[in-house]
C-alpha positions, 0 to 999 in steps of 0.5 A: 019816609016811605013816600020818599023811598017810593019816589026815589025808586020811581025816579031810578026806574024812570032814569033806567028805562030812559037810558035803555030807550036812548041806548036802543035808539042809538044802537038802531041808528048805528045799525041803520047807518052801517047797513046804509054804508054797507049797501052803498059800498056793495052798490059802488063795487060794480061801478068801480069794476065797470070803470076798470073794465072800460079802462082796460078795454080802452088801453087794449084798443089804444095798444092795438091802434099803436101797433097798427100805425107801427106796422104801417110805418114798417110797411112804408119803410122796412128799414125802421125796426119794430121797436123804433116804429112803435116808439114813433107811433106812440109819439104820433098818437100822443102829439096828435092828442096834445094838439087835437090833430089826427095822428094819421095826418101827422104820419102822412106828413112824415111819410111824404117828407122823410119816408119815416127816416129820423135822420133825414135832411133836405138840401135846404136844411130841413131836418128830421121826420117832419122836415122842419127848420132850425128857426122853428125848432129854436122858436119852440125852445129846441136845439136844431140838432134835436130835430133828429129825435123822433119825439122832438121832430113830431112835437115841432111839426105837430105844434106848427100844424096846430098853429096853421090849423088855428089860423086857416081852420081846414086841414087843406089850408093848414097842410098847404101852409105847412108846405108853402108857408102861411104867407103864401096861403094868405095871398091865395096864390098857392096849390093844394096838390100836396095837401090833397096828397097828404089827406089821401095818405091819411085815408090809405093809413085808415084803410090799412088799419081797417084791412088788417083789423087794427081798428 
């Protein structure tokens, strides 16, 4: 009986010690995991903060660039209001990004074609900032009358220029095709005079932005 009692007590002691050992191990693992999680979180915070700072800096740069393009538009055409010029500049930037084109090239086209007048109309029926045709508007899913809206005109003009650049690769040929038609450029019987003028305007816009600390 005594032996059985001793054996029972020893068994209880072993189980108790084992439980303490398991609990201690689990506790250590939990504490280690929490410590790692805390360290990871603490280490991640500066990265997140850096990302926010970079985004903030990028936003400020884009805003400054937009203001610069708007100021240039008003320099060329003082009749364009500040609000309208900022709206235009925003569309030139966004459509440039959308179609992988330089916003300054799109602005050069608008300056040459309409002097930044959204209601411009040529004797040949071309409309809006970018002076595009009714047929092209319809091809891209727009009503011809909507070409008098800056956003639509720039969208149609940018999309067409992208198509020409895909076909001819260089801005010189693409801009010549914009002015004279793709068939004329394909034939090789075309002038690069307008294209060179537009690319020179692009340089002038960049110089204006640099001179006035917009870039």
